[in-house]
RODO-2510 file (C-alpha; in nm, 4 decimals, decimal comma):
residues 450
     n   res          X          Y          Z
     1     m    13,5445    12,3456     6,1185
     2     a    13,3510    12,5443     6,3433
     3     v    13,0794    12,7812     6,3328
     4     t    13,0024    13,1326     6,5722
     5     g    12,7369    13,2679     6,7447
     6     r    12,6642    13,5048     6,4352
     7     f    12,5778    13,2020     6,2287
     8     v    12,3281    13,0338     6,4671
     9     a    12,2131    13,4058     6,4921
    10     l    12,1497    13,4280     6,1326
    11     l    12,0189    13,0925     6,0636
    12     a    11,7141    13,2302     6,3425
    13     v    11,6451    13,4979     6,1065
    14     a    11,5298    13,2374     5,8851
    15     v    11,1775    13,2196     6,1218
    16     v    11,0951    13,5979     5,9451
    17     p    11,0072    13,5412     5,5997
    18     v    10,8126    13,2141     5,7106
    19     v    10,5851    13,4126     5,9054
    20     l    10,5762    13,6986     5,6920
    21     l    10,5016    13,5123     5,3760
    22     g    10,3507    13,2174     5,5202
    23     s    10,5537    12,9858     5,3603
    24     g    10,8317    12,7580     5,4512
    25     w    11,0506    12,8261     5,0838
    26     g    11,1665    13,1800     5,2164
    27     g    11,3296    13,0084     5,5566
    28     v    11,4794    12,7649     5,3106
    29     a    11,6249    13,0169     5,0950
    30     w    11,7328    13,2047     5,3928
    31     v    11,9069    12,9275     5,5356
    32     g    12,0845    12,8173     5,2079
    33     l    12,2130    13,1752     5,1969
    34     v    12,3685    13,1449     5,5112
    35     v    12,5194    12,8061     5,4893
    36     l    12,6760    12,9406     5,1303
    37     a    12,8142    13,2312     5,3124
    38     a    12,9238    13,0284     5,6075
    39     a    13,1046    12,7968     5,3478
    40     v    13,2684    13,0960     5,1193
    41     d    13,3827    13,2236     5,4790
    42     l    13,5778    12,9021     5,6052
    43     v    13,7616    12,9184     5,2352
    44     l    13,8704    13,2386     5,2797
    45     a    13,9966    13,1602     5,6569
    46     a    14,3227    13,1310     5,7626
    47     d    14,5122    12,8230     5,6341
    48     l    14,6216    12,6599     6,0000
    49     t    14,8999    12,4441     5,8368
    50     r    15,0860    12,7548     5,7667
    51     v    15,1042    12,8794     6,1235
    52     r    15,3797    12,8191     6,3579
    53     v    15,4012    12,8283     6,7113
    54     e    15,7149    12,9204     6,9504
    55     r    15,6759    12,8728     7,3413
    56     r    15,8884    13,1275     7,5644
    57     m    15,8499    13,0389     7,9717
    58     p    16,0317    12,9420     8,2924
    59     r    16,0995    12,5687     8,3578
    60     l    16,0344    12,6248     8,7676
    61     t    15,7980    12,8160     8,9635
    62     r    15,6902    12,7840     9,3006
    63     r    15,3279    12,6969     9,4019
    64     d    15,1135    12,9714     9,4629
    65     a    15,3121    13,2343     9,3173
    66     s    15,3193    13,3742     8,9670
    67     a    15,4813    13,3036     8,6667
    68     e    15,5230    13,4842     8,2903
    69     g    15,5239    13,2523     7,9590
    70     t    15,4388    13,3740     7,5842
    71     l    15,3194    13,2028     7,2937
    72     v    15,4645    13,3627     6,9408
    73     l    15,2103    13,2489     6,6291
    74     a    15,3730    13,3106     6,2896
    75     n    15,1429    13,3291     6,0077
    76     d    15,3510    13,2374     5,6832
    77     g    15,0179    13,1731     5,4886
    78     r    14,8645    13,4157     5,2457
    79     r    14,5514    13,5153     5,4741
    80     v    14,5100    13,7195     5,7789
    81     l    14,4834    13,4839     6,0719
    82     r    14,1971    13,5479     6,2947
    83     a    14,2309    13,3486     6,5818
    84     v    14,1246    13,2448     6,9434
    85     v    14,4204    13,0596     7,0855
    86     r    14,3798    12,8246     7,3677
    87     d    14,6687    12,6618     7,5403
    88     m    14,5707    12,3450     7,6452
    89     w    14,7647    12,2904     8,0227
    90     e    14,6386    12,1227     8,2964
    91     p    14,3841    12,2820     8,5029
    92     s    14,5952    12,3228     8,8113
    93     a    14,8664    12,5103     8,6196
    94     g    14,6837    12,8361     8,6779
    95     h    14,7170    12,9778     8,3568
    96     a    14,5487    13,2951     8,2361
    97     p    14,3698    13,4151     8,0228
    98     r    14,2606    13,0791     7,8953
    99     r    14,1426    13,2153     7,5814
   100     i    14,3559    13,4722     7,3717
   101     p    14,2289    13,6227     7,0526
   102     l    14,4838    13,7114     6,8022
   103     t    14,5113    13,8705     6,4400
   104     v    14,8149    13,8299     6,2820
   105     p    14,8515    13,9937     5,9333
   106     a    15,0034    13,7503     5,6642
   107     g    15,4003    13,7231     5,6867
   108     e    15,3926    13,8474     6,0467
   109     r    15,3945    13,7574     6,4109
   110     r    15,2338    13,8147     6,7233
   111     t    15,3007    13,7020     7,0580
   112     a    15,0337    13,6162     7,3526
   113     r    15,1220    13,6657     7,6998
   114     m    15,0182    13,4422     7,9957
   115     r    15,0613    13,4422     8,3862
   116     f    15,0706    13,0930     8,5371
   117     t    14,9452    13,0749     8,9018
   118     p    14,9804    12,7120     9,0085
   119     f    14,8052    12,6183     9,2857
   120     r    14,9468    12,2074     9,3041
   121     r    15,3556    12,1266     9,3372
   122     g    15,4328    11,9007     9,0395
   123     r    15,4934    11,8537     8,7140
   124     r    15,2278    12,0124     8,4504
   125     t    15,1883    11,9708     8,1086
   126     t    15,0605    12,0821     7,7994
   127     a    14,9917    11,8666     7,4941
   128     g    14,9852    12,1265     7,2412
   129     v    14,8051    12,4744     7,1805
   130     a    14,4377    12,4807     6,9823
   131     l    14,3937    12,7208     6,7320
   132     r    14,0140    12,8504     6,5762
   133     a    14,0639    13,0779     6,3045
   134     a    13,7407    13,2706     6,1881
   135     g    13,7189    13,3840     5,7870
   136     p    13,6559    13,7515     5,7280
   137     l    13,2584    13,7071     5,7557
   138     g    13,3016    13,5472     6,1263
   139     l    13,0610    13,2931     6,0247
   140     a    13,3135    12,9835     6,0310
   141     a    13,5991    12,8920     6,1786
   142     r    13,8980    12,6178     6,0841
   143     q    14,0258    12,4067     6,4300
   144     r    14,3297    12,2918     6,4387
   145     v    14,5455    12,1446     6,7418
   146     l    14,9361    12,2375     6,6930
   147     p    15,1863    11,9940     6,8938
   148     a    15,4044    12,2309     7,1474
   149     p    15,4533    12,0249     7,4233
   150     a    15,5933    12,2081     7,7443
   151     e    15,6802    12,1587     8,1008
   152     l    15,6413    12,3347     8,4019
   153     v    15,7922    12,2217     8,7460
   154     v    15,6023    12,3441     9,0254
   155     t    15,8178    12,3459     9,3317
   156     p    15,7185    12,3442     9,6845
   157     p    15,5828    12,6883     9,8286
   158     f    15,8667    12,6863    10,1241
   159     r    15,6489    12,8872    10,3570
   160     s    15,8853    12,8129    10,6149
   161     r    16,1401    13,0513    10,4716
   162     r    15,9948    13,3275    10,6824
   163     h    16,1707    13,1190    10,9862
   164     l    16,4903    13,1530    10,8080
   165     p    16,6363    13,4880    10,8854
   166     s    16,6046    13,4449    11,2507
   167     r    16,7764    13,1075    11,2391
   168     l    17,0417    13,2483    11,0358
   169     v    17,1021    13,4798    11,3086
   170     r    17,1469    13,2139    11,5756
   171     l    17,3907    13,0580    11,3537
   172     r    17,6218    13,3541    11,3166
   173     e    17,6207    13,3887    11,6976
   174     l    17,7446    13,0409    11,7233
   175     d    17,9961    13,1126    11,4854
   176     g    18,1342    13,4256    11,7081
   177     e    17,9863    13,6842    11,4197
   178     t    17,7621    13,8873    11,6298
   179     t    17,8745    13,9530    12,0246
   180     l    17,7117    13,7608    12,2843
   181     q    17,7073    13,8340    12,6674
   182     l    17,7259    13,4121    12,7130
   183     r    17,9756    13,3053    12,4595
   184     g    17,8682    12,9049    12,3288
   185     q    18,1423    12,6560    12,3318
   186     g    18,2143    12,5038    11,9947
   187     t    18,4232    12,2489    11,8648
   188     e    18,6580    12,3416    11,6162
   189     f    18,9475    12,5744    11,7359
   190     d    18,9704    12,8857    11,5821
   191     s    19,2064    13,1718    11,6980
   192     l    19,3908    13,3313    12,0289
   193     r    19,2315    13,6333    12,1758
   194     d    19,3021    13,8167    12,5350
   195     y    19,1246    13,6962    12,8279
   196     v    18,8068    13,8633    12,9171
   197     r    18,6250    13,8853    13,2617
   198     g    18,3016    13,6154    13,2236
   199     d    18,5288    13,3753    13,0308
   200     d    18,5257    13,0241    13,0901
   201     v    18,9052    12,9667    13,2810
   202     r    18,8942    12,6352    13,1253
   203     s    18,9504    12,7847    12,7884
   204     i    19,2647    12,9601    12,8735
   205     d    19,5867    12,8534    12,6948
   206     w    19,8644    12,8270    12,9386
   207     r    20,1653    12,8006    12,6759
   208     a    20,0513    13,1224    12,5144
   209     t    19,9860    13,2767    12,8388
   210     a    20,3404    13,2021    12,9606
   211     r    20,4861    13,3181    12,5991
   212     r    20,2838    13,6782    12,6013
   213     q    20,2693    13,7046    12,9794
   214     d    19,9201    13,7961    12,9590
   215     l    19,6157    13,5802    12,9764
   216     v    19,5184    13,4331    12,6314
   217     v    19,2243    13,2053    12,5931
   218     r    19,1110    12,9786    12,3067
   219     t    18,8024    13,0259    12,0999
   220     w    18,6106    12,7606    11,9061
   221     r    18,3654    12,7686    11,6237
   222     p    18,0826    12,4933    11,5310
   223     e    18,2893    12,2232    11,2741
   224     r    18,1839    12,2927    10,9213
   225     d    18,1563    12,0804    10,6450
   226     r    17,9780    11,8400    10,8275
   227     r    17,7211    11,6017    10,6772
   228     v    17,3153    11,6377    10,7038
   229     v    17,0752    11,3830    10,5714
   230     v    16,7243    11,4255    10,5473
   231     v    16,5221    11,1431    10,4910
   232     v    16,1552    11,2602    10,3850
   233     d    15,8902    10,9568    10,4392
   234     a    15,6867    10,9351    10,1248
   235     g    15,4839    10,6402    10,2717
   236     r    15,1320    10,5616    10,4067
   237     a    15,2532    10,7807    10,7288
   238     g    15,3233    11,0705    10,4719
   239     a    14,9528    11,0118    10,2906
   240     g    14,7564    11,1197    10,6365
   241     r    14,5955    11,4938    10,5913
   242     v    14,6641    11,6949    10,8724
   243     d    14,5092    12,0691    10,8244
   244     d    14,3418    11,9426    10,4473
   245     e    14,7219    11,8795    10,3362
   246     p    14,9032    11,5514    10,3321
   247     r    15,1599    11,5309    10,6508
   248     l    15,4424    11,4794    10,3560
   249     d    15,3904    11,8518    10,2834
   250     t    15,5133    11,9390    10,5941
   251     a    15,7735    11,6948    10,5752
   252     i    15,8594    11,8870    10,2622
   253     e    15,8972    12,2493    10,4175
   254     t    16,1034    12,0489    10,7026
   255     a    16,3462    11,9448    10,4619
   256     l    16,3535    12,2935    10,2703
   257     l    16,4130    12,4928    10,5965
   258     v    16,7078    12,2375    10,7603
   259     g    16,8474    12,2135    10,4029
   260     a    16,8484    12,6132    10,3318
   261     l    17,0200    12,6665    10,6952
   262     a    17,2946    12,3580    10,6896
   263     a    17,3856    12,4465    10,3893
   264     a    17,4571    12,7839    10,5045
   265     a    17,6363    12,6918    10,7947
   266     g    17,8664    12,5409    10,5554
   267     d    17,7699    12,1727    10,5899
   268     r    17,6870    11,9313    10,2970
   269     v    17,3799    11,8177    10,2783
   270     d    17,1624    11,5239    10,0972
   271     l    16,8018    11,4602    10,0484
   272     v    16,6139    11,0869    10,0285
   273     v    16,2741    11,0933     9,9199
   274     l    16,1830    10,7389    10,0616
   275     d    15,8821    10,5073    10,0719
   276     d    15,9453    10,1172     9,9605
   277     a    16,2377    10,2059     9,8005
   278     v    16,4167    10,5121     9,7181
   279     r    16,2172    10,7666     9,5108
   280     g    16,4260    11,0777     9,4899
   281     r    16,7941    11,1715     9,6050
   282     v    16,9865    11,5166     9,6043
   283     h    17,3694    11,4332     9,6877
   284     n    17,5708    11,7315     9,7953
   285     a    17,3498    12,0033     9,7826
   286     t    17,5286    12,3441     9,8445
   287     r    17,4313    12,6996     9,9515
   288     a    17,3558    12,8460     9,6212
   289     d    17,1444    12,5749     9,4793
   290     v    17,0484    12,3367     9,7935
   291     v    16,6747    12,5275     9,7566
   292     q    16,6241    12,4694     9,4111
   293     r    16,7818    12,1150     9,3756
   294     f    16,5362    12,0299     9,6735
   295     g    16,2263    12,2037     9,5572
   296     e    16,2716    12,0329     9,2034
   297     e    16,3328    11,6668     9,3578
   298     l    16,0287    11,7553     9,6216
   299     a    15,8085    11,9169     9,3866
   300     t    15,6921    11,5133     9,2182
   301     a    15,7170    11,3559     9,5463
   302     e    15,3708    11,2101     9,6503
   303     p    15,2751    10,9755     9,9372
   304     e    15,2344    10,6162     9,8653
   305     l    14,9942    10,3692    10,0942
   306     r    15,3087    10,1687    10,1319
   307     p    15,5089    10,0862    10,4320
   308     t    15,8177    10,3103    10,4460
   309     d    16,1510    10,0965    10,4186
   310     w    16,3158    10,1832    10,7272
   311     a    16,5427     9,9351    10,7355
   312     a    16,7161    10,0446    10,4571
   313     v    16,8069    10,3841    10,5826
   314     p    17,1461    10,2749    10,7377
   315     g    17,2597    10,1561    10,4541
   316     i    17,1495    10,4982    10,2844
   317     v    17,3101    10,6872    10,5422
   318     d    17,6665    10,4930    10,5260
   319     a    17,6517    10,5284    10,1604
   320     v    17,6423    10,9218    10,1969
   321     t    17,8997    10,9050    10,4963
   322     t    18,1391    10,6957    10,7063
   323     q    18,1366    11,0283    10,9390
   324     r    17,9000    11,1233    11,1855
   325     a    17,6128    11,2884    11,0821
   326     l    17,2730    11,4719    11,1603
   327     v    17,0467    11,2115    11,0511
   328     v    16,6844    11,4346    10,9864
   329     l    16,3770    11,1519    10,9481
   330     a    16,0621    11,3731    10,8403
   331     t    15,8099    11,1678    10,9289
   332     s    15,5330    11,1089    11,1614
   333     l    15,5168    10,9051    11,5217
   334     d    15,1903    10,7361    11,5955
   335     s    15,1163    10,4010    11,7232
   336     v    15,3594    10,1700    11,8388
   337     g    15,2161     9,9446    11,6018
   338     a    15,2225    10,1946    11,2794
   339     s    15,5732    10,3174    11,4251
   340     g    15,7438     9,9639    11,5156
   341     d    15,9621     9,9249    11,2151
   342     l    16,1189    10,2705    11,2376
   343     l    16,1656    10,2318    11,6307
   344     a    16,3413     9,9315    11,5559
   345     v    16,6176    10,1038    11,3216
   346     l    16,6388    10,4095    11,5478
   347     p    16,9011    10,2581    11,8338
   348     v    17,1086    10,1733    11,5184
   349     l    17,1009    10,4689    11,3426
   350     a    17,1640    10,6723    11,6906
   351     r    17,4984    10,4573    11,7481
   352     r    17,6801    10,6490    11,4971
   353     h    17,4931    10,9373    11,4142
   354     a    17,2924    11,2303    11,5997
   355     v    16,9106    11,1347    11,4738
   356     v    16,6233    11,4006    11,4946
   357     v    16,2784    11,2788    11,4008
   358     t    15,9557    11,4593    11,3771
   359     a    15,6032    11,4209    11,4901
   360     v    15,3071    11,6013    11,3499
   361     e    15,0205    11,6727    11,5638
   362     d    14,6943    11,6898    11,4160
   363     p    14,5278    12,0373    11,5203
   364     l    14,1747    11,9069    11,5177
   365     v    14,2976    11,5892    11,7251
   366     v    14,4804    11,8428    11,9831
   367     a    14,1598    12,0796    12,0051
   368     m    13,8949    11,7383    12,0392
   369     a    14,1395    11,6420    12,3599
   370     t    14,1082    12,0001    12,4492
   371     d    13,7607    12,0540    12,5245
   372     g    13,5788    11,7832    12,3422
   373     r    13,3263    11,9944    12,1371
   374     t    13,4510    11,9026    11,7653
   375     g    13,2070    11,7421    11,5977
   376     r    12,8304    11,7617    11,4453
   377     e    12,5736    11,8144    11,7000
   378     g    12,1924    11,8044    11,6605
   379     s    12,0365    12,0371    11,4033
   380     d    11,8033    12,1922    11,7059
   381     g    12,1126    12,2127    11,9321
   382     a    11,9738    11,9777    12,1814
   383     g    12,0588    11,6092    12,2864
   384     a    11,8781    11,3220    12,4060
   385     a    11,9052    11,2467    12,7449
   386     l    12,1388    11,0104    12,8741
   387     p    12,0544    10,7327    13,1572
   388     f    12,3315    10,8696    13,3834
   389     g    12,2312    11,2353    13,3759
   390     g    12,3389    11,5074    13,0979
   391     t    12,2471    11,4618    12,6975
   392     r    12,3800    11,2295    12,4347
   393     r    12,5332    11,5867    12,2949
   394     d    12,7434    11,5631    12,6389
   395     g    12,8408    11,1542    12,6108
   396     d    12,9365    11,2018    12,2499
   397     a    13,1762    11,5085    12,3399
   398     v    13,3022    11,2980    12,6151
   399     y    13,3779    10,9887    12,4012
   400     r    13,5876    11,1747    12,1244
   401     r    13,7627    11,3377    12,3921
   402     a    13,8584    11,0545    12,5436
   403     a    13,9610    10,8923    12,2024
   404     a    14,1834    11,2386    12,0936
   405     e    14,3546    11,1961    12,4596
   406     r    14,3924    10,8272    12,3717
   407     t    14,5895    10,9055    12,0614
   408     l    14,7941    11,1713    12,2040
   409     l    14,8835    10,9251    12,4376
   410     d    15,0182    10,6913    12,2540
   411     a    15,1854    10,9154    12,0139
   412     e    15,3956    11,0399    12,3304
   413     g    15,4577    10,6478    12,4367
   414     v    15,5930    10,6305    12,0743
   415     a    15,8154    10,9363    12,1464
   416     d    15,9239    10,8399    12,4663
   417     v    16,0550    10,5036    12,3401
   418     a    16,2357    10,7351    12,0451
   419     r    16,4071    10,9533    12,3311
   420     r    16,5335    10,6429    12,5201
   421     a    16,7277    10,4906    12,2063
   422     g    16,8839    10,8166    12,1744
   423     v    16,7232    11,0195    11,9431
   424     e    16,5743    11,3862    11,9958
   425     v    16,2041    11,4291    11,8862
   426     v    16,0475    11,7236    11,7437
   427     r    15,6485    11,7227    11,8216
   428     g    15,4544    12,0062    11,7038
   429     l    15,1789    12,1454    11,4957
   430     p    15,2377    12,1374    11,0957
   431     e    15,3211    12,4901    11,0982
   432     d    15,5674    12,4519    11,4219
   433     v    15,7519    12,1424    11,3519
   434     p    15,9837    12,3009    11,0524
   435     p    16,1242    12,6236    11,2902
   436     r    16,1579    12,3470    11,5746
   437     t    16,3626    12,0993    11,3709
   438     a    16,6038    12,3902    11,2488
   439     d    16,6417    12,4767    11,6271
   440     a    16,7477    12,0936    11,6907
   441     y    16,9824    12,1157    11,3874
   442     l    17,1299    12,4568    11,5922
   443     r    17,1281    12,2667    11,9082
   444     a    17,3393    11,9841    11,7978
   445     k    17,5929    12,2586    11,6118
   446     a    17,6086    12,4381    11,9166
   447     a    17,6905    12,0947    12,1303
   448     g    17,9371    11,9559    11,8923
   449     r    17,7396    11,6932    11,8246
   450     l    17,7499    11,7105    11,4807
***
């Protein structure tokens, strides 16, 4: 049972007879009358045990995008249902409106529409629907939670999708679908055509030339049906925050962009989410479903404060394919101590596969290394004098800049070790890493390393 604001307002009116009559009996009588009216109102309210709820909504939506859902209330009772409906979603589901007034005549159905704009990826759930049915006087109401469980899978936003069209154009250029002044050399024979000035003389097919009595060259295209394995680091390296987001989010954007591009090129793409164990896997994603399957698997990926089991990666890749593949390790390179396990595995992977490792730079650290002025200053804008000249504020800036440069040098040193192992390292700010990794994939296709 619940009382409404109207009931409280009527109770407050009891002050009037007390003041006018100078006696409390008038107020008591008024309160009794209001309570009796509320009891009658509660009896006349709709029976919530005779109400059914049906739900219609999508199963998937992207973070920061909008999706629509509906609730259908069926009133099987004999009284009019005057209800306020509250769907009990998690706040991060971003559903609106939160409370929906609805009037359902006896024996009829009504629909309530909601819009979802989730601001966190993952699985958002609801336990049920809370109903508050008021009586005809609007003084009291019945309350009940009707079971109507549902789940909404919020996939990553895929902000790097804007880089996909330009990379697809370059992919078509590699396939020879666009005329180029400089023709790339693929690795898979395509066809024969007449010689054109500027063609590489090493591409001339002398046997075909002898048969046709005219110069003929071979054309090549990048091989299709290759294997691309994207390993997303969900360990403690992915838990570090950059630009108010965990590094894992950059790895997710990288996996989505590379997966969509590789599937469009006709390659088979696999995804592995790894910390100290395999937390998720997508096998043989195709062009039609790669974004959906990757997004659904990565929706629930959360960084854990556990060391990533990099020693298991060669075995994981061998279980996917025995052929040469492009292995993308979406992680971050920091100090030698933090990246030691990864560096030990890279030579083993590079002997059999083309390997790309991502390294995410913190914009704050880059800014500190550039000017050293990032940080708090005194409230009066001045600093204490230092013995060697200048102010304490200047000294703090020097120390911050030195620490930032030391951090960047450590990361560059680790990247150099990885490169000497035969690995391509992609470094950059969070928004730059996904497109640069896609470019690394295109370079591997053009050079025949995949």
